[in-house]
One Martini backbone bead per residue (centre of mass of N, CA, C, O) as a GRO file, in nm:
protein
  495
    1MET     BB    1  11.599   7.202  12.453
    2ASN     BB    2  11.780   7.338  12.243
    3ALA     BB    3  11.812   7.649  12.108
    4ILE     BB    4  11.877   7.466  11.858
    5ARG     BB    5  11.718   7.328  11.589
    6LYS     BB    6  11.813   7.063  11.434
    7PRO     BB    7  11.845   6.881  11.172
    8ALA     BB    8  11.672   6.565  11.094
    9VAL     BB    9  11.656   6.526  10.741
   10ALA     BB   10  11.927   6.567  10.651
   11GLY     BB   11  12.014   6.338  10.389
   12GLN     BB   12  11.710   6.242  10.315
   13PHE     BB   13  11.509   6.474  10.199
   14TYR     BB   14  11.782   6.639  10.177
   15PRO     BB   15  12.057   6.792  10.147
   16ASP     BB   16  12.356   6.839  10.378
   17THR     BB   17  12.459   7.064  10.185
   18ALA     BB   18  12.469   7.383  10.076
   19THR     BB   19  12.550   7.343   9.783
   20GLU     BB   20  12.351   7.119   9.699
   21LEU     BB   21  12.094   7.247   9.802
   22GLY     BB   22  12.106   7.508   9.635
   23ALA     BB   23  12.106   7.369   9.358
   24ASN     BB   24  11.835   7.231   9.385
   25LEU     BB   25  11.658   7.477   9.433
   26ASP     BB   26  11.733   7.632   9.175
   27ALA     BB   27  11.621   7.418   8.982
   28TYR     BB   28  11.329   7.413   9.074
   29LEU     BB   29  11.273   7.722   9.037
   30ALA     BB   30  11.352   7.743   8.734
   31ASP     BB   31  11.123   7.525   8.639
   32ALA     BB   32  10.905   7.693   8.739
   33ASP     BB   33  10.608   7.834   8.716
   34LYS     BB   34  10.545   8.183   8.751
   35GLY     BB   35  10.297   8.293   8.646
   36ASP     BB   36  10.152   8.549   8.768
   37ALA     BB   37  10.156   8.863   8.949
   38ARG     BB   38  10.054   8.739   9.193
   39VAL     BB   39  10.063   8.751   9.554
   40PRO     BB   40  10.066   8.560   9.821
   41LYS     BB   41   9.958   8.510  10.160
   42ALA     BB   42   9.913   8.198  10.106
   43LEU     BB   43  10.014   7.840  10.143
   44ILE     BB   44  10.027   7.515   9.986
   45ALA     BB   45  10.264   7.245  10.056
   46PRO     BB   46  10.483   6.998  10.038
   47HIS     BB   47  10.692   6.727  10.248
   48ALA     BB   48  10.879   6.562  10.092
   49GLY     BB   49  11.103   6.451   9.921
   50PHE     BB   50  11.252   6.633   9.681
   51ILE     BB   51  11.233   6.424   9.441
   52TYR     BB   52  10.915   6.428   9.470
   53SER     BB   53  10.813   6.746   9.581
   54GLY     BB   54  10.991   6.988   9.491
   55PRO     BB   55  10.852   7.083   9.221
   56ILE     BB   56  10.581   7.156   9.359
   57ALA     BB   57  10.679   7.361   9.570
   58ALA     BB   58  10.811   7.561   9.364
   59THR     BB   59  10.539   7.672   9.240
   60ALA     BB   60  10.495   7.845   9.500
   61TYR     BB   61  10.773   7.986   9.580
   62THR     BB   62  10.821   8.155   9.316
   63ARG     BB   63  10.588   8.374   9.394
   64LEU     BB   64  10.783   8.536   9.616
   65GLU     BB   65  10.997   8.713   9.474
   66PRO     BB   66  10.865   9.012   9.485
   67VAL     BB   67  10.862   8.970   9.836
   68LYS     BB   68  11.143   8.897   9.975
   69ALA     BB   69  11.175   9.188  10.136
   70VAL     BB   70  10.888   9.195  10.287
   71ILE     BB   71  10.907   8.933  10.421
   72LYS     BB   72  10.944   8.873  10.795
   73ARG     BB   73  10.721   8.642  10.832
   74VAL     BB   74  10.661   8.292  10.931
   75VAL     BB   75  10.381   8.079  10.930
   76LEU     BB   76  10.422   7.730  11.018
   77LEU     BB   77  10.221   7.448  10.920
   78GLY     BB   78  10.195   7.104  11.051
   79PRO     BB   79  10.199   6.780  11.083
   80CYS     BB   80  10.214   6.488  11.274
   81HIS     BB   81  10.442   6.183  11.265
   82ARG     BB   82  10.567   6.109  11.560
   83VAL     BB   83  10.441   6.312  11.789
   84ALA     BB   84  10.171   6.347  11.945
   85VAL     BB   85   9.904   6.605  11.938
   86GLN     BB   86   9.708   6.843  12.090
   87GLY     BB   87   9.661   7.075  11.885
   88LEU     BB   88   9.912   7.324  11.934
   89ALA     BB   89  10.273   7.324  11.868
   90LEU     BB   90  10.554   7.453  12.010
   91SER     BB   91  10.876   7.591  12.036
   92SER     BB   92  11.166   7.671  12.250
   93ALA     BB   93  11.335   7.762  12.042
   94ASP     BB   94  11.543   8.015  11.886
   95ALA     BB   95  11.610   7.812  11.641
   96PHE     BB   96  11.627   7.699  11.301
   97ALA     BB   97  11.810   7.451  11.121
   98THR     BB   98  12.017   7.439  10.829
   99PRO     BB   99  12.256   7.423  10.586
  100LEU     BB  100  12.180   7.748  10.534
  101GLY     BB  101  12.101   7.795  10.840
  102GLU     BB  102  11.947   8.025  11.058
  103ILE     BB  103  11.620   8.064  11.212
  104PRO     BB  104  11.443   8.277  11.379
  105ILE     BB  105  11.236   8.300  11.637
  106ASP     BB  106  10.921   8.442  11.702
  107ALA     BB  107  10.856   8.552  12.011
  108ALA     BB  108  10.605   8.731  11.979
  109LEU     BB  109  10.425   8.524  11.836
  110ARG     BB  110  10.444   8.308  12.050
  111GLY     BB  111  10.306   8.474  12.272
  112ARG     BB  112  10.037   8.510  12.124
  113ALA     BB  113   9.966   8.207  12.088
  114LEU     BB  114   9.975   8.134  12.407
  115LYS     BB  115   9.684   8.262  12.473
  116PHE     BB  116   9.585   7.991  12.380
  117PRO     BB  117   9.459   7.687  12.492
  118GLN     BB  118   9.548   7.518  12.215
  119VAL     BB  119   9.837   7.618  12.307
  120GLU     BB  120  10.178   7.481  12.315
  121VAL     BB  121  10.474   7.370  12.450
  122PHE     BB  122  10.627   7.091  12.242
  123ASP     BB  123  10.920   6.949  12.161
  124PRO     BB  124  10.898   6.644  12.073
  125THR     BB  125  10.733   6.702  11.801
  126HIS     BB  126  10.988   6.862  11.662
  127GLU     BB  127  11.256   6.696  11.655
  128MET     BB  128  11.152   6.484  11.391
  129GLU     BB  129  10.997   6.677  11.214
  130HIS     BB  130  10.937   6.719  10.853
  131SER     BB  131  10.694   6.910  10.765
  132LEU     BB  132  10.866   7.172  10.828
  133GLU     BB  133  11.168   7.141  10.743
  134VAL     BB  134  11.138   7.120  10.419
  135HIS     BB  135  11.063   7.436  10.394
  136LEU     BB  136  11.310   7.604  10.485
  137PRO     BB  137  11.495   7.612  10.232
  138PHE     BB  138  11.297   7.760  10.052
  139LEU     BB  139  11.271   8.013  10.227
  140GLN     BB  140  11.577   8.083  10.226
  141ARG     BB  141  11.593   8.116   9.907
  142VAL     BB  142  11.338   8.335   9.857
  143LEU     BB  143  11.421   8.495  10.107
  144ASP     BB  144  11.506   8.699  10.321
  145ASP     BB  145  11.488   8.812  10.609
  146PHE     BB  146  11.346   8.602  10.876
  147SER     BB  147  11.093   8.486  11.079
  148LEU     BB  148  10.966   8.210  11.295
  149LEU     BB  149  10.655   8.000  11.325
  150PRO     BB  150  10.635   7.683  11.440
  151ILE     BB  151  10.356   7.443  11.380
  152VAL     BB  152  10.213   7.174  11.531
  153VAL     BB  153   9.930   6.979  11.418
  154GLY     BB  154   9.675   6.828  11.556
  155GLN     BB  155   9.394   6.720  11.669
  156THR     BB  156   9.151   6.949  11.536
  157SER     BB  157   8.977   7.212  11.463
  158PRO     BB  158   8.950   7.447  11.224
  159GLU     BB  159   8.860   7.678  11.419
  160SER     BB  160   9.103   7.657  11.610
  161VAL     BB  161   9.318   7.730  11.399
  162ALA     BB  162   9.190   7.997  11.292
  163GLU     BB  163   9.206   8.160  11.550
  164VAL     BB  164   9.515   8.175  11.552
  165LEU     BB  165   9.572   8.277  11.268
  166ASN     BB  166   9.420   8.550  11.294
  167HIS     BB  167   9.624   8.654  11.520
  168LEU     BB  168   9.886   8.613  11.302
  169TRP     BB  169   9.842   8.739  11.016
  170GLY     BB  170   9.873   9.023  10.934
  171GLY     BB  171  10.044   9.133  10.668
  172ARG     BB  172  10.272   9.143  10.407
  173GLU     BB  173  10.499   9.044  10.624
  174THR     BB  174  10.308   8.785  10.637
  175LEU     BB  175  10.341   8.432  10.606
  176ILE     BB  176  10.144   8.151  10.510
  177VAL     BB  177  10.223   7.802  10.585
  178VAL     BB  178  10.109   7.486  10.457
  179SER     BB  179  10.163   7.142  10.532
  180SER     BB  180  10.097   6.894  10.264
  181ASP     BB  181   9.992   6.601  10.173
  182LEU     BB  182   9.815   6.352  10.033
  183SER     BB  183   9.785   6.075   9.923
  184HIS     BB  184   9.855   5.721  10.028
  185TYR     BB  185   9.947   5.436   9.857
  186LEU     BB  186   9.827   5.443   9.585
  187ASP     BB  187   9.739   5.419   9.291
  188TYR     BB  188   9.759   5.635   9.044
  189GLU     BB  189   9.450   5.670   8.971
  190SER     BB  190   9.338   5.682   9.259
  191ALA     BB  191   9.501   5.927   9.345
  192ARG     BB  192   9.395   6.127   9.139
  193ALA     BB  193   9.099   6.119   9.228
  194LEU     BB  194   9.138   6.204   9.526
  195ASP     BB  195   9.307   6.464   9.477
  196ALA     BB  196   9.087   6.613   9.320
  197LYS     BB  197   8.891   6.633   9.560
  198THR     BB  198   9.078   6.788   9.747
  199SER     BB  199   9.123   7.029   9.565
  200GLN     BB  200   8.826   7.117   9.555
  201ALA     BB  201   8.799   7.171   9.857
  202ILE     BB  202   9.006   7.398   9.861
  203LEU     BB  203   8.870   7.581   9.644
  204ASP     BB  204   8.594   7.579   9.831
  205LEU     BB  205   8.655   7.606  10.135
  206ALA     BB  206   8.609   7.275  10.238
  207PRO     BB  207   8.708   7.082  10.496
  208THR     BB  208   8.476   6.854  10.509
  209GLN     BB  209   8.571   6.739  10.208
  210ILE     BB  210   8.810   6.605  10.346
  211ALA     BB  211   8.944   6.322  10.365
  212HIS     BB  212   9.115   6.131  10.579
  213GLN     BB  213   9.310   6.033  10.315
  214GLY     BB  214   9.357   6.316  10.154
  215ALA     BB  215   9.533   6.453  10.409
  216CYS     BB  216   9.777   6.483  10.646
  217GLY     BB  217   9.707   6.817  10.670
  218ARG     BB  218   9.394   6.867  10.743
  219PHE     BB  219   9.410   7.049  10.995
  220PRO     BB  220   9.568   7.298  10.890
  221VAL     BB  221   9.408   7.330  10.631
  222GLY     BB  222   9.133   7.383  10.762
  223GLY     BB  223   9.213   7.647  10.901
  224LEU     BB  224   9.277   7.807  10.643
  225LEU     BB  225   8.999   7.780  10.508
  226VAL     BB  226   8.839   7.930  10.721
  227ALA     BB  227   8.995   8.197  10.710
  228ALA     BB  228   8.959   8.246  10.401
  229LYS     BB  229   8.652   8.260  10.404
  230GLU     BB  230   8.624   8.500  10.599
  231ARG     BB  231   8.817   8.679  10.386
  232LYS     BB  232   8.749   8.625  10.083
  233MET     BB  233   8.933   8.440   9.934
  234SER     BB  234   9.141   8.326   9.685
  235VAL     BB  235   9.212   8.032   9.477
  236GLU     BB  236   9.508   7.854   9.351
  237MET     BB  237   9.605   7.605   9.142
  238VAL     BB  238   9.952   7.506   9.046
  239ASP     BB  239   9.960   7.194   9.150
  240LEU     BB  240   9.912   6.828   9.049
  241ARG     BB  241  10.072   6.549   9.185
  242ASN     BB  242  10.296   6.264   9.193
  243SER     BB  243  10.544   6.034   9.238
  244GLY     BB  244  10.486   5.914   8.946
  245ASP     BB  245  10.579   6.201   8.809
  246THR     BB  246  10.881   6.208   8.929
  247ALA     BB  247  11.042   5.934   9.120
  248GLY     BB  248  10.825   5.697   9.097
  249PRO     BB  249  10.615   5.463   9.108
  250LYS     BB  250  10.262   5.368   9.008
  251ASN     BB  251  10.159   5.156   9.240
  252ARG     BB  252  10.282   5.365   9.480
  253VAL     BB  253  10.160   5.668   9.589
  254VAL     BB  254  10.206   6.027   9.638
  255GLY     BB  255  10.044   6.322   9.696
  256TYR     BB  256  10.060   6.656   9.535
  257GLY     BB  257  10.032   7.016   9.617
  258SER     BB  258   9.954   7.363   9.505
  259TRP     BB  259   9.844   7.661   9.685
  260LEU     BB  260   9.693   7.986   9.649
  261PHE     BB  261   9.636   8.284   9.851
  262PHE     BB  262   9.411   8.568   9.807
  263ASP     BB  263   9.380   8.908   9.860
  264GLU     BB  264   9.158   9.101   9.676
  265THR     BB  265   9.227   9.391   9.828
  266ALA     BB  266   9.499   9.384   9.737
  267PRO     BB  267   9.742   9.503   9.583
  268SER     BB  268   9.914   9.475   9.322
  269ARG     BB  269  10.219   9.418   9.200
  270THR     BB  270  10.233   9.675   9.035
  271THR     BB  271  10.180   9.869   9.262
  272LYS     BB  272  10.416   9.787   9.444
  273MET     BB  273  10.656   9.833   9.241
  274VAL     BB  274  10.597  10.135   9.186
  275TRP     BB  275  10.566  10.248   9.493
  276GLY     BB  276  10.799  10.041   9.609
  277LYS     BB  277  11.077   9.887   9.800
  278THR     BB  278  11.063  10.053  10.073
  279VAL     BB  279  11.005  10.077  10.421
  280ARG     BB  280  10.975  10.356  10.638
  281LYS     BB  281  11.018  10.422  10.970
  282LYS     BB  282  10.869  10.722  11.115
  283THR     BB  283  10.931  10.888  11.425
  284LYS     BB  284  10.762  11.076  11.666
  285THR     BB  285  10.862  11.128  11.955
  286SER     BB  286  10.742  11.112  12.313
  287THR     BB  287  10.975  11.234  12.444
  288PRO     BB  288  11.038  11.443  12.686
  289VAL     BB  289  11.095  11.756  12.770
  290SER     BB  290  11.180  11.965  13.027
  291VAL     BB  291  10.913  12.164  12.998
  292ALA     BB  292  10.743  11.882  12.930
  293PRO     BB  293  10.559  11.639  13.010
  294ALA     BB  294  10.410  11.366  12.963
  295LEU     BB  295  10.124  11.252  12.869
  296ASP     BB  296   9.861  11.085  12.933
  297GLY     BB  297   9.903  10.801  12.720
  298GLU     BB  298  10.139  10.866  12.520
  299THR     BB  299  10.321  10.618  12.549
  300ASP     BB  300  10.108  10.410  12.477
  301PHE     BB  301  10.052  10.513  12.197
  302GLY     BB  302  10.335  10.482  12.077
  303ALA     BB  303  10.368  10.177  12.123
  304ALA     BB  304  10.109  10.076  11.984
  305THR     BB  305  10.152  10.220  11.704
  306LYS     BB  306  10.425  10.107  11.639
  307ALA     BB  307  10.336   9.812  11.637
  308LEU     BB  308  10.124   9.843  11.415
  309LEU     BB  309  10.327   9.950  11.192
  310ASP     BB  310  10.525   9.716  11.198
  311GLU     BB  311  10.296   9.510  11.100
  312HIS     BB  312  10.096   9.718  10.893
  313GLY     BB  313  10.232   9.942  10.718
  314PHE     BB  314  10.241   9.821  10.434
  315THR     BB  315   9.937   9.783  10.403
  316LEU     BB  316   9.859  10.086  10.438
  317VAL     BB  317  10.020  10.202  10.202
  318LEU     BB  318   9.885  10.025   9.985
  319LEU     BB  319   9.603  10.131  10.035
  320ALA     BB  320   9.659  10.424   9.962
  321ALA     BB  321   9.760  10.365   9.675
  322ALA     BB  322   9.501  10.220   9.578
  323SER     BB  323   9.312  10.467   9.614
  324ILE     BB  324   9.450  10.641   9.404
  325ASP     BB  325   9.422  10.449   9.165
  326HIS     BB  326   9.114  10.435   9.182
  327GLY     BB  327   9.073  10.742   9.136
  328LEU     BB  328   9.188  10.754   8.844
  329LYS     BB  329   8.948  10.557   8.736
  330HIS     BB  330   8.672  10.634   8.949
  331SER     BB  331   8.655  10.890   9.143
  332GLN     BB  332   8.726  10.706   9.404
  333PRO     BB  333   8.762  10.529   9.660
  334VAL     BB  334   8.853  10.248   9.786
  335PRO     BB  335   8.704   9.989   9.893
  336VAL     BB  336   8.629   9.868  10.231
  337ASP     BB  337   8.678   9.552  10.385
  338LEU     BB  338   8.680   9.486  10.713
  339ASN     BB  339   8.696   9.163  10.712
  340LYS     BB  340   9.003   9.184  10.564
  341HIS     BB  341   9.100   9.293  10.843
  342ALA     BB  342   9.247   9.351  11.110
  343PRO     BB  343   9.120   9.436  11.409
  344GLU     BB  344   9.312   9.687  11.462
  345LEU     BB  345   9.221   9.826  11.177
  346ARG     BB  346   8.904   9.857  11.276
  347GLN     BB  347   8.968  10.072  11.449
  348THR     BB  348   8.948  10.372  11.562
  349GLY     BB  349   9.097  10.636  11.354
  350ALA     BB  350   9.364  10.878  11.283
  351CYS     BB  351   9.469  11.048  10.977
  352PHE     BB  352   9.741  11.145  10.760
  353ILE     BB  353   9.799  11.239  10.419
  354THR     BB  354  10.114  11.266  10.248
  355LEU     BB  355  10.213  11.441   9.952
  356THR     BB  356  10.500  11.422   9.737
  357ARG     BB  357  10.705  11.620   9.491
  358SER     BB  358  11.020  11.681   9.474
  359GLY     BB  359  10.989  11.776   9.792
  360LYS     BB  360  10.690  11.870   9.745
  361LEU     BB  361  10.391  11.954   9.810
  362ARG     BB  362  10.071  11.773   9.689
  363GLY     BB  363   9.922  11.673   9.959
  364CYS     BB  364   9.690  11.720  10.255
  365ILE     BB  365   9.490  11.489  10.442
  366GLY     BB  366   9.268  11.473  10.741
  367SER     BB  367   9.207  11.356  11.083
  368PRO     BB  368   9.194  11.501  11.394
  369GLU     BB  369   8.966  11.284  11.455
  370ALA     BB  370   8.828  11.001  11.555
  371HIS     BB  371   8.542  10.836  11.337
  372ARG     BB  372   8.680  10.570  11.207
  373PRO     BB  373   8.820  10.336  11.062
  374LEU     BB  374   9.140  10.334  10.976
  375VAL     BB  375   9.118  10.217  10.686
  376ALA     BB  376   8.900  10.419  10.596
  377ASP     BB  377   9.067  10.674  10.651
  378ILE     BB  378   9.296  10.611  10.455
  379SER     BB  379   9.140  10.582  10.192
  380ASN     BB  380   9.003  10.862  10.193
  381ASN     BB  381   9.254  11.051  10.242
  382ALA     BB  382   9.414  10.971   9.994
  383PHE     BB  383   9.211  11.070   9.790
  384GLN     BB  384   9.190  11.362   9.894
  385ALA     BB  385   9.494  11.439   9.860
  386ALA     BB  386   9.493  11.391   9.541
  387PHE     BB  387   9.184  11.543   9.460
  388LYS     BB  388   9.084  11.765   9.723
  389ASP     BB  389   9.298  11.967   9.751
  390PRO     BB  390   9.259  12.313   9.723
  391ARG     BB  391   9.576  12.379   9.655
  392PHE     BB  392   9.526  12.160   9.424
  393PRO     BB  393   9.517  11.981   9.168
  394PRO     BB  394   9.435  11.709   9.043
  395LEU     BB  395   9.566  11.425   8.993
  396ALA     BB  396   9.780  11.304   8.754
  397PRO     BB  397   9.893  11.030   8.589
  398THR     BB  398  10.186  11.159   8.539
  399GLU     BB  399  10.243  11.181   8.867
  400ARG     BB  400  10.224  10.905   9.013
  401ASN     BB  401  10.546  10.803   8.999
  402GLU     BB  402  10.644  11.081   9.178
  403LEU     BB  403  10.546  10.994   9.446
  404GLN     BB  404  10.511  11.052   9.792
  405LEU     BB  405  10.417  10.860  10.095
  406SER     BB  406  10.237  10.944  10.405
  407ILE     BB  407  10.158  10.815  10.735
  408SER     BB  408   9.965  10.958  11.006
  409VAL     BB  409   9.907  10.867  11.338
  410LEU     BB  410   9.683  10.979  11.580
  411SER     BB  411   9.631  11.106  11.864
  412SER     BB  412   9.491  11.240  12.102
  413GLN     BB  413   9.382  11.539  12.231
  414SER     BB  414   9.554  11.788  12.434
  415PRO     BB  415   9.516  12.037  12.637
  416LEU     BB  416   9.624  12.363  12.682
  417ILE     BB  417   9.731  12.547  12.972
  418PHE     BB  418   9.673  12.908  12.980
  419ALA     BB  419   9.724  13.281  13.042
  420SER     BB  420   9.944  13.312  12.808
  421GLU     BB  421  10.160  13.329  12.551
  422GLN     BB  422  10.408  13.246  12.713
  423GLU     BB  423  10.287  12.982  12.828
  424PHE     BB  424  10.228  12.853  12.561
  425MET     BB  425  10.519  12.850  12.439
  426ALA     BB  426  10.646  12.682  12.683
  427GLN     BB  427  10.478  12.405  12.595
  428LEU     BB  428  10.633  12.349  12.360
  429ARG     BB  429  10.746  12.062  12.138
  430PRO     BB  430  10.979  12.034  11.940
  431ASN     BB  431  10.960  11.746  11.737
  432VAL     BB  432  10.681  11.625  11.879
  433ASP     BB  433  10.438  11.806  11.826
  434GLY     BB  434  10.126  11.853  11.751
  435LEU     BB  435   9.901  12.128  11.639
  436VAL     BB  436   9.611  12.297  11.776
  437ILE     BB  437   9.411  12.577  11.677
  438ALA     BB  438   9.179  12.830  11.826
  439ASP     BB  439   8.937  13.098  11.721
  440GLY     BB  440   8.652  13.034  11.721
  441GLU     BB  441   8.619  12.943  11.381
  442ARG     BB  442   8.919  12.922  11.393
  443ARG     BB  443   9.122  12.656  11.243
  444ALA     BB  444   9.430  12.448  11.297
  445LEU     BB  445   9.688  12.216  11.164
  446PHE     BB  446   9.994  12.051  11.272
  447LEU     BB  447  10.228  11.844  11.221
  448PRO     BB  448  10.528  11.735  11.340
  449SER     BB  449  10.676  11.753  11.054
  450VAL     BB  450  10.682  12.072  11.033
  451TRP     BB  451  10.941  12.119  11.203
  452ASP     BB  452  11.140  12.065  10.968
  453GLN     BB  453  11.057  12.356  10.828
  454LEU     BB  454  10.970  12.489  11.136
  455PRO     BB  455  11.181  12.518  11.406
  456ASP     BB  456  11.058  12.781  11.495
  457PRO     BB  457  10.812  12.848  11.713
  458ALA     BB  458  10.715  13.127  11.610
  459ILE     BB  459  10.682  13.041  11.314
  460PHE     BB  460  10.504  12.799  11.352
  461VAL     BB  461  10.266  12.956  11.484
  462GLY     BB  462  10.230  13.176  11.269
  463ARG     BB  463  10.155  12.982  11.034
  464LEU     BB  464   9.913  12.852  11.178
  465LYS     BB  465   9.749  13.109  11.199
  466GLN     BB  466   9.734  13.162  10.896
  467LYS     BB  467   9.587  12.897  10.828
  468ALA     BB  468   9.333  13.004  11.015
  469GLY     BB  469   9.308  13.327  10.941
  470LEU     BB  470   9.531  13.464  11.100
  471ALA     BB  471   9.748  13.642  11.247
  472ALA     BB  472  10.073  13.585  11.335
  473HIS     BB  473  10.017  13.785  11.615
  474HIS     BB  474   9.786  13.661  11.739
  475TRP     BB  475   9.570  13.751  12.029
  476SER     BB  476   9.355  13.599  12.284
  477ASP     BB  477   9.137  13.487  12.535
  478SER     BB  478   9.011  13.261  12.314
  479PHE     BB  479   9.258  13.104  12.286
  480GLN     BB  480   9.343  12.774  12.159
  481ALA     BB  481   9.502  12.445  12.252
  482TRP     BB  482   9.647  12.142  12.106
  483ARG     BB  483   9.802  11.824  12.152
  484PHE     BB  484  10.003  11.577  11.965
  485VAL     BB  485  10.087  11.257  11.842
  486THR     BB  486  10.293  11.049  11.621
  487GLU     BB  487  10.289  10.788  11.377
  488SER     BB  488  10.497  10.677  11.098
  489VAL     BB  489  10.466  10.593  10.741
  490SER     BB  490  10.680  10.524  10.448
  491PHE     BB  491  10.809  10.595  10.132
  492ASP     BB  492  11.118  10.645   9.996
  493ASP     BB  493  11.077  10.460   9.720
  494LEU     BB  494  10.870  10.498   9.413
  495GLN     BB  495  11.067  10.354   9.169
   0.00000   0.00000   0.00000
């Protein structure tokens, strides 16, 4: 098919001009109940013509307003109405278009999905399919720039869909949208009764309780329910109506509903809005300088950790912030349920948490070596940096909103081999390496970011020796050193 998947139902299901379409969307969103402050990780919303289901879809999409600049990826799943498919079908297009513009396809996510045998590229099922297309204008209206992975789901098991979803889940930057209408062409009261049963099945996270005629999108809905149950998510129904309530007769109606799915371990909207507006990725590059080649595995670490922070950095910073907030109330780190985090975040990892206030250090605690799951390390070290750094008093509530927070994820340490202080100094890589030194029981560590304050290698090493309780010019035959690299993520603006 063409590189751009053109709109197939513009002018039928929704207006085909940008001006009219935008006005319609704005009206639906303005009329929708904004609900409480929680922001969903996933949602189910209907896909009929806008005059019928637009108001119901808007009740879900309006809740994305607080994170419109945070969400950068949307995984959109819907049933097939035109060309049948077994399993899950992707598109080979580079972008999907609506009258509001083009949405780029997330090629990286597509590649990840295609690793599963139940997933294939099958363009014919996408060409005229409306279940995905009618959601695109809403997404374009409520979000800033984002990429898209559209998936048409045919007959398959909920577990098969959930397996793929879990691999694409991501952090707060990734939104999961499942498209489904409910009962079809029953009388008004019969539809209400059946739709109520379907809604209860969704609230109970029980896909087997959805009747064959209860939802046209029961296959993708079932996959989301399985994944949500595994992650112990909560569900809220925000709307349940049918075409007889919006723009059609009541003798033959189609049912619609909107549900929101929340990760209860995620920080609240209040935490997110107070702690920051933008996430800045700050990398200490592992590109070698001329005096010292890259260490074995260093490039792999940088690429892998950069990819991890690109995908999950916002989640990790919010976890650190939530742990500090939890510490202010309960004097302990926020508990971490590993089952509710992506597999890569459950891997053993080492991090340092750095807190600054008005440009000055306010706390820094970390793990020089990996010894527990990364998310657990982040939660504990954030609490320790705020309340247990012996150089500072425990964080006071009045300081909370003035903090800046940075997470540095550390590579493994590589020993430096030298026979003299001159050889040791020659191996240093300013602005690249973190450094660990030890002599006997004396030991200390500087992150690569310290080079920003101490760019002179002699001063850098002298201060590190003093941190270890040694003289600035100390040297002995038992002196040892190791270097490491980091990848970091931080909030630029916490106000």
